[in-house]
N, C-alpha and C positions, 0 to 999 in steps of 0.2 A: 115484206115490210113496204109500206107505201110511204113516199116522201112528198110533202105538199109544199111547193114553193110559192112565194109571194114576192112582188117587186114594189119597192117604194122609193122615194127620193128624199133626201135630206140635204141641208146645207151646213157645211162645216168649214170655218175660215173663209167664207165668202165664196166657196165653191159648190157647185151642185154635184152630188155624188150619188151613183146608183147604189142601193142597198138591196142585197139578196139575202133572204132567210130561208134555210131549209129546216123544216121542223120534223125532227124524228123522235117521237115519244118526248122524253124530257130534254133532249139536246137541241140547241138552236145554234147552228153555225152560220155566222154572219160573213159576208164578203163585201168589203170596202175597196172601190176602185177609185184611185186618183190618177193624175197623169204621172206615168212612169212608176206607179206603185200599186201593188195590190195586197191586201190584208184580209186573211180568212181564218177564222176561229172563233173561239168563245170570249166576247168582250164582257167578261164578268169577273168578279174577285175568284182568284184561283184558276183562272182561264189561261189558255195558250193559244197564241196567234202566230201563224206562218206568214212570213212576208215575201214578196217577189218584187225585184226591182231590176233596173238596168245593171248588167255586170259592170263592175268598176265603180259603182256607187258606194258612198259611206253613209252608214245609218248611226244616228245618235239617238239613244233611247234613255229617258230619264236622266239626261245630261251625261251619259257615258257611251263611248263608242262600242258597238257589238259587231260581231263577225258576220260578214257577208260572204257567201260562197262564190266561186268563180262563175257560176251561172245566176247569181243575183238573189239566191234564197238566204233568208235569216228567220229568226225566231225571237219572239218576245213574250213574256209573261206577267201575270198580275199576282201580287201577294193576297194572302187571306183577307187582309184588311186594307187593300189598296185604295187610295183616293179616288174620288169620283172622275178626276181628270189627270191624264198623264200625257207627257209631251213626246213627240216624235219628230226628228228632223233628218232630212234626206239631203245629201251632197252628191249631186250628179257628177259624172265624169267630166262635164262640161264646166263644173264650178258652180253651176246653178244651185241654189238652195231653196228647200221647201220645208215649212214647219206645220205640223198638224197637232191639234188637241183632241185626244182620244177619249171617249166617255166609257167609263167602267161601271157596270151595273153592281149594285150592292146586293149581298146575299144575306138571308137569315141562317143562323146556325143553331144546331140542337145542342142540349145539354145531356150529357150520359153519365150515369152514376155506376161506379164500379167498387164493390164492397169484397171484403175478405182477403184482400192481398196482405202478405207479410209486411209488417212495419218496416223491416230493413230494406224492403223494395221501394216502398212509397216514399221514406224519408231517410235515405242512407246518411249516416252521420260519421262512420269509422274512417279516419284519415286515409287508410289504405284504399278504401273503397271510393272516396271522393278523387283520390289520386288516379284510380284506374278509370273513373268516369270521364275525367278531364283528358286522359290520354286517349281514350276510344273516340271522344267527341272530336279531337284534333285530327285522328286518322280519318274519320268520315269527312270532315270539312276539306282535307287535303285530297280526298278521292273525288270530291265534287268540283274541283277547281279547274279540272281539265277543260281547255278550249280547242277542241279538235276540230279539223275541217271536214270530217265525216258528216253526212246528212242522213243518218239512219232514222232521224225523227220524221222524215217525210213518208215513211211507211205508215200505213194504216194499222194502228195499234190493235192488238188482241189481249184478252184476259190472260194473266199469267197462270190463274188456276180458276176452277169453277166451284161455286157454291153460294149459299145464302150470304148476302151483304149484312155483316154484323155491326159495321162501324163506318162512318162517313167522314169525309174531309171536312174540317172546319169546326167540328163539333167539340165542345170542351168537356173534358172528363173530370169528375170529382171522385178522386180514389180514397176510400175510406173516410169520405166526408171532408175531403181537403181539396180545394180547387187547384187545378194543374194546368199547364199549358195546353192550348187546343191540340186536338189530334189532326195531323197533317196527311194522313193517308186514308186508303180505304181498306177496310178489313173484311176478308172472305173467310168464312168459317169452312174448314175442311178438316178431314181426318189427318192424323200424323202419317206421313209417307205418301200423301197425295202429290202428284206431280205439280212442279212450278216450272213454267216455260218462259223464255224470253218473249216479252210482249212485243219487241222490236229488236232488229239487230243492234249489236253494240260491242263495246270493249269493257271487259271487267276491270274495274279500277280498285275494288277491295272485295275480298272474300275472307270473313272472319268467322271462326267457328263458334265463338262464345263471347258476345259482348254483354255488359251488364244488364243494360236495359232490353236491348233487342235480341239477345241470344245469337243464334246463327244469322249472319247478315251477308247480303251480297249487295254491292253497288255496280250498276251497269251503266255505262255512258253511251248515249245516243247521239253524240256530236253537238257542236255549238253550245255546250254547257248544259244540256238537258240530260238528266240521268234518272234512273229508276232504282229505288232501294226495296230489298225485299228482307223482311224481319221475321224472327222467330222460327227459323228453319231447322229442321231436324238433321239434314244432311245437305252438304254443299258438294256439288258436282262439277264445278268449274274452279279455276284459281286465277289469282290476280294476273292480268296480261292476256288472259284468253279472249279471242274473238268469237262471237257467237252469232248465229242467224236467227231470224224471228222463228218462234216455235220450238227451238232446241231446248231439251230438258237441261235445266241448270241447278236445280235443287229439288228438295221435297219439304213440304208443309211439316211445322213441328209446333211445339208448345214451350219453346226456350226462351229464356229472358224473363222479363215481367209481363206475365200472361195469366190468365185464368182459365184458358182452354186453347185447343189446338185452332189455329187460324193463319192465314197469311196477311201481313200488314204490308201493302204495296204504296210506297210514297214516291213522289216525284219532286226533283229540285231542277230549277233553271238558275244554276250557280247557287246564290244564296236564297233565291226567292222559292217558296214552298208553293207548288202548284198542284192542281187536283187531277189525278190520273184518271179518275172516272169519267172525266169529260172527253177523254181521248178514245174511249171504247164503246161499242154498242151496249144497249141495256142487257144486263145479265139475262133476263128471261128470254132474250132471243138467241142466246148462245146454247149450242148442244154441249151437253156435258160428256166431255171426253177425257177429263184429267183424273180419272179415279185410280188408275194404277201406275 
């Protein structure tokens, strides 16, 4: 795979900044270099950016303090519909402060229609079902609250399973003719029983065998609030509290919950922000199929 770099300069807040863009198929990883601060990642809606600064510095993103590791690493992310401009503030150990406005590229999203789902799954109305949904949603929110100092997110992520991509981040689904919330994951079509491996190391914060919408579900925390969720699993091979390494077998693909066929729905959160996992991995077409058994 050939990587073609090009270098240009831009001005931001009155400072000249070197901008390095590495184009790999559809991915564009941008690196911004400021005094005492480097940002590298996807500066677009749904993107994830890794920061590096002087150890002991404080970082304020979107007017909220975020975790900075003992060696100066931190992570920021952008929502599906993030505004064009977001603010980043750095407070150096000396007390000196720097403020930056970052530009976030807008994305166009696809509309996907899915018909033939049971009405009880599309629009659940029974009080006991609604209570179950609320309870499970609270469990998932709690599992994504962890703000751990591990930095597993610095690993180069790999695909958790291999197969045709059948659904993409940001697309809006119309279920049985009714518009629903946008899809916040990437769907990989694979047979029931196909391997699901950890895309990066992490701590299992939830392992639920049967959630109403997502069926068998695992949430894996990668540190600093970044977590992966794996939905519609047929078999869970880890439990809450387990620590796994990148590539470890954690589950098997299934067709549980609200689905029309077997696949893995892989999602990522940075706390409450829904980010796009597909931006962290190489194009599926370049990956060897090794997850069949």
